[in-house]
C-alpha positions in Angstrom: -49.2 -49.2 148.2 -51.2 -50.5 151.2 -52.6 -48.1 153.7 -51.1 -48.2 157.2 -52.7 -47.0 160.5 -52.4 -47.6 164.2 -52.3 -46.2 167.7 -48.9 -45.1 168.9 -49.2 -44.6 172.7 -46.6 -42.5 174.7 -45.9 -43.6 178.3 -43.3 -42.9 180.9 -42.6 -41.2 184.2 -43.7 -37.6 184.9 -41.6 -34.8 183.4 -39.5 -36.9 181.0 -40.8 -35.1 177.9 -43.8 -37.1 176.7 -45.8 -34.1 175.9 -43.0 -32.3 174.1 -42.4 -35.4 171.9 -46.1 -35.6 171.2 -46.3 -32.0 170.0 -43.2 -32.5 167.8 -44.5 -35.7 166.2 -48.0 -34.2 165.6 -46.7 -30.8 164.5 -49.3 -29.0 166.6 -49.5 -28.0 170.2 -51.8 -30.8 171.5 -50.5 -31.1 175.1 -49.5 -28.5 177.6 -45.9 -28.4 178.7 -44.5 -27.1 182.0 -41.5 -28.0 184.2 -43.8 -29.5 186.8 -44.5 -33.2 187.2 -48.1 -34.4 186.5 -48.8 -31.7 184.0 -50.8 -34.1 181.8 -53.8 -35.6 183.5 -55.8 -37.0 180.5 -55.1 -39.2 177.6 -54.8 -36.8 174.6 -54.9 -38.0 171.0 -53.1 -36.2 168.2 -53.7 -37.5 164.6 -51.1 -37.4 161.8 -52.4 -38.2 158.3 -50.6 -39.0 155.1 -51.9 -40.3 151.8 -51.1 -43.8 152.7 -51.1 -43.7 156.5 -52.7 -42.5 159.7 -50.9 -42.4 163.0 -53.0 -41.8 166.2 -50.6 -40.7 168.9 -51.7 -40.7 172.5 -50.0 -38.6 175.2 -50.7 -40.1 178.7 -50.3 -38.9 182.3 -46.9 -39.6 183.9 -46.7 -43.0 185.6 -47.2 -42.5 189.3 -47.9 -44.4 192.5 -51.4 -43.1 193.3 -52.0 -40.9 196.3 -55.5 -39.8 195.4 -58.4 -41.3 193.5 -57.4 -38.8 190.8 -54.1 -40.5 190.4 -55.8 -43.9 190.1 -57.9 -42.5 187.3 -54.9 -41.0 185.6 -53.2 -44.5 185.8 -56.3 -45.9 184.3 -55.5 -43.9 181.1 -52.0 -45.4 181.2 -53.2 -48.9 181.6 -55.6 -48.6 178.7 -52.8 -47.1 176.6 -50.7 -50.2 177.4 -53.4 -52.5 176.1 -54.7 -50.8 172.9 -51.4 -49.7 171.4 -50.1 -50.9 168.1 -46.7 -49.4 169.0 -45.6 -48.2 172.5 -43.3 -45.2 172.8 -41.7 -45.6 176.2 -40.0 -42.4 177.2 -37.3 -42.0 179.8 -34.5 -39.5 180.2 -30.8 -39.3 181.0 -31.4 -38.6 184.7 -33.9 -41.5 185.3 -32.2 -44.6 186.6 -35.3 -46.7 186.1 -39.0 -46.1 185.8 -40.7 -45.1 189.0 -43.4 -47.8 188.7 -42.0 -51.4 188.6 -45.3 -52.8 187.6 -45.4 -50.9 184.4 -41.8 -52.0 183.6 -42.8 -55.6 184.2 -45.7 -55.2 181.8 -43.4 -53.7 179.2 -41.1 -56.7 179.5 -43.9 -59.1 179.0 -45.9 -57.4 176.2 -45.9 -58.6 172.6 -46.6 -55.0 171.4 -43.6 -53.4 169.6 -41.8 -50.9 171.9 -39.6 -48.0 171.0 -37.7 -46.9 174.1 -36.5 -43.3 173.8 -34.0 -41.7 176.1 -34.8 -38.0 176.1 -32.9 -34.8 177.1 -29.6 -35.9 175.6 -28.9 -32.2 175.1 -28.7 -31.8 178.9 -26.3 -34.7 179.4 -22.9 -36.1 178.1 -21.9 -38.9 175.8 -20.9 -41.3 178.6 -24.2 -40.9 180.5 -26.2 -41.3 177.4 -24.3 -44.5 176.4 -24.8 -45.9 180.0 -28.6 -45.2 179.7 -28.7 -46.9 176.2 -26.9 -50.0 177.5 -29.2 -50.1 180.6 -32.4 -50.0 178.7 -31.2 -52.4 176.0 -30.6 -54.8 178.9 -34.0 -54.1 180.6 -36.0 -54.2 177.3 -34.1 -56.5 174.9 -37.0 -56.7 172.5 -37.3 -52.9 172.2 -35.7 -50.6 169.8 -33.7 -48.2 172.0 -32.6 -44.8 170.9 -31.5 -41.4 172.2 -33.2 -38.1 171.4 -33.9 -34.5 172.4 -37.6 -33.8 171.9 -37.1 -30.1 172.7 -34.5 -29.7 170.0 -36.2 -32.1 167.6 -32.9 -34.2 167.6 -33.6 -37.7 166.2 -37.3 -37.1 166.1 -37.7 -37.3 162.3 -35.8 -40.6 162.4 -38.2 -41.9 165.1 -41.1 -40.8 162.9 -39.7 -42.8 160.0 -39.2 -45.9 162.3 -42.8 -45.6 163.4 -44.0 -45.6 159.8 -42.0 -48.8 159.2 -43.5 -50.6 162.2 -47.1 -49.4 161.6 -49.5 -52.2 160.7 -51.6 -52.2 157.6 -55.2 -51.0 158.0 -57.8 -48.3 157.2 -57.9 -44.9 158.8 -59.7 -44.8 162.2 -60.7 -41.1 161.9 -61.5 -38.7 159.0 -58.3 -37.6 157.4 -58.8 -33.9 158.2 -59.1 -34.6 162.0 -56.3 -33.5 164.3 -57.6 -34.8 167.6 -60.5 -36.6 169.2 -60.9 -33.8 171.8 -63.3 -30.8 171.5 -62.1 -27.2 171.7 -63.5 -26.8 175.2 -61.0 -29.4 176.4 -58.0 -27.4 175.1 -59.4 -24.2 176.6 -59.3 -25.9 180.1 -55.8 -27.2 179.4 -54.5 -23.8 178.5 -55.9 -22.3 181.7 -54.5 -25.2 183.8 -51.1 -24.6 182.1 -51.0 -21.0 183.3 -51.9 -22.0 186.8 -49.0 -24.5 186.8 -46.7 -21.8 185.6 -47.8 -19.1 188.0 -48.3 -20.9 191.3 -46.1 -23.1 193.5 -46.5 -26.0 195.9 -49.9 -27.6 196.1 -52.1 -25.0 194.4 -51.7 -26.2 190.8 -52.3 -29.8 191.8 -55.5 -28.8 193.7 -57.1 -27.1 190.7 -59.4 -28.3 188.0 -60.9 -26.3 185.3 -64.4 -26.5 183.7 -65.7 -24.5 180.8 -69.2 -23.4 181.8 -70.0 -21.7 178.5 -68.4 -21.4 175.1 -70.0 -19.1 172.5 -68.4 -18.5 169.1 -70.1 -15.4 167.6 -67.9 -15.3 164.5 -65.2 -12.7 165.2 -65.3 -13.2 169.0 -65.3 -16.3 171.2 -66.9 -15.7 174.6 -65.7 -18.2 177.3 -66.7 -18.5 180.9 -64.6 -20.9 182.9 -64.7 -22.1 186.5 -61.5 -23.0 188.4 -62.2 -25.4 191.2 -59.9 -25.7 194.2 -60.0 -28.3 197.1 -60.0 -26.0 200.1 -61.2 -22.5 201.1 -57.7 -21.3 201.8 -56.6 -22.0 198.3 -59.3 -19.8 196.8 -57.7 -16.6 198.2 -54.2 -17.6 197.0 -55.5 -18.4 193.5 -57.3 -15.0 193.2 -54.5 -13.0 194.9 -54.5 -9.5 196.3 -57.2 -7.5 194.6 -57.6 -10.3 192.0 -54.1 -9.7 190.5 -53.1 -13.3 190.3 -56.3 -14.5 188.6 -56.0 -11.6 186.2 -52.6 -12.8 185.2 -53.9 -16.3 184.6 -56.7 -14.9 182.5 -54.5 -12.6 180.5 -51.9 -15.2 179.6 -54.5 -17.9 178.9 -56.5 -15.5 176.6 -53.4 -14.7 174.6 -52.8 -18.4 173.9 -56.4 -19.0 173.1 -56.4 -16.2 170.5 -53.3 -17.7 169.0 -55.0 -21.2 168.8 -58.4 -20.0 167.6 -57.1 -17.1 165.4 -60.0 -15.0 166.9 -60.5 -12.5 169.6 -61.4 -14.1 172.9 -63.3 -12.7 175.9 -62.4 -14.9 178.9 -64.2 -14.8 182.2 -62.7 -16.7 185.1 -64.3 -17.6 188.4 -63.0 -19.6 191.4 -65.1 -22.0 193.4 -64.3 -24.5 196.2 -65.1 -28.1 195.6 -63.8 -29.8 198.7 -61.5 -32.8 198.2 -62.6 -33.3 194.6 -59.5 -35.4 193.9 -61.0 -38.2 196.0 -64.6 -37.8 195.0 -65.8 -40.3 192.3 -68.7 -38.1 191.2 -66.5 -35.0 190.7 -63.8 -37.1 188.9 -66.5 -38.4 186.5 -67.8 -34.8 185.9 -64.2 -33.7 185.0 -63.7 -36.6 182.6 -61.5 -38.9 184.7 -63.9 -41.8 185.1 -66.2 -43.4 182.6 
């Protein structure tokens, strides 16, 4: 039997369930998940291997109309994913009337890349609404395979996986067969910390933060991590730390627990907060944080 391989890129509006689907398809927690929009900022690859196939999934940031240079860089990941895909998984949900970026929809209509359009969160809707959404997207994307699912409950996800295998082109593996991702462990450490910030803080604070691992030392039974949380303004630093450091301690405690689960080792996590003014509009800072090449 011929070997199949390809890039299966997941795109869609913020908070429609792209990261949840990615984690279900890969079988590992690759992307952080919160109820807040714009949780995913980078393109994150998760690799699924079989004896005769390799699927390289990419989770991408939610499609947005840019307000900061950061958003433009995030959309750069989306645009690249639209170009280099062998299969596009376009995710919407039962509440979204249409995608919030008309330009992306037009590109999907014109592309020759195979598209699977997935209407997520059917568990939160009813049969009539789901059918309306199915009819709408079949009309908008007549060349796409359109299906309903619940990524959270894994409903219809195994069937989607089988469909991806059928559509996958023949080719050799792109990565070693024991690889799970193209990202280093430091990246997932920053994402876990950022997830806790998204969970614990409201309004602008989570979106003004970026995390950098300053040092990562694995001594065998213990991993020592020192990380810096950057904020955009001086006033945000005090909010992030909280009274007598209580909020920052919560972030550290919750993040450390998840890191230990991921690494299967004890973790000593040291967090510090620094101000990097208007980093979301600074090209040099964005490059440092991995948003620009």
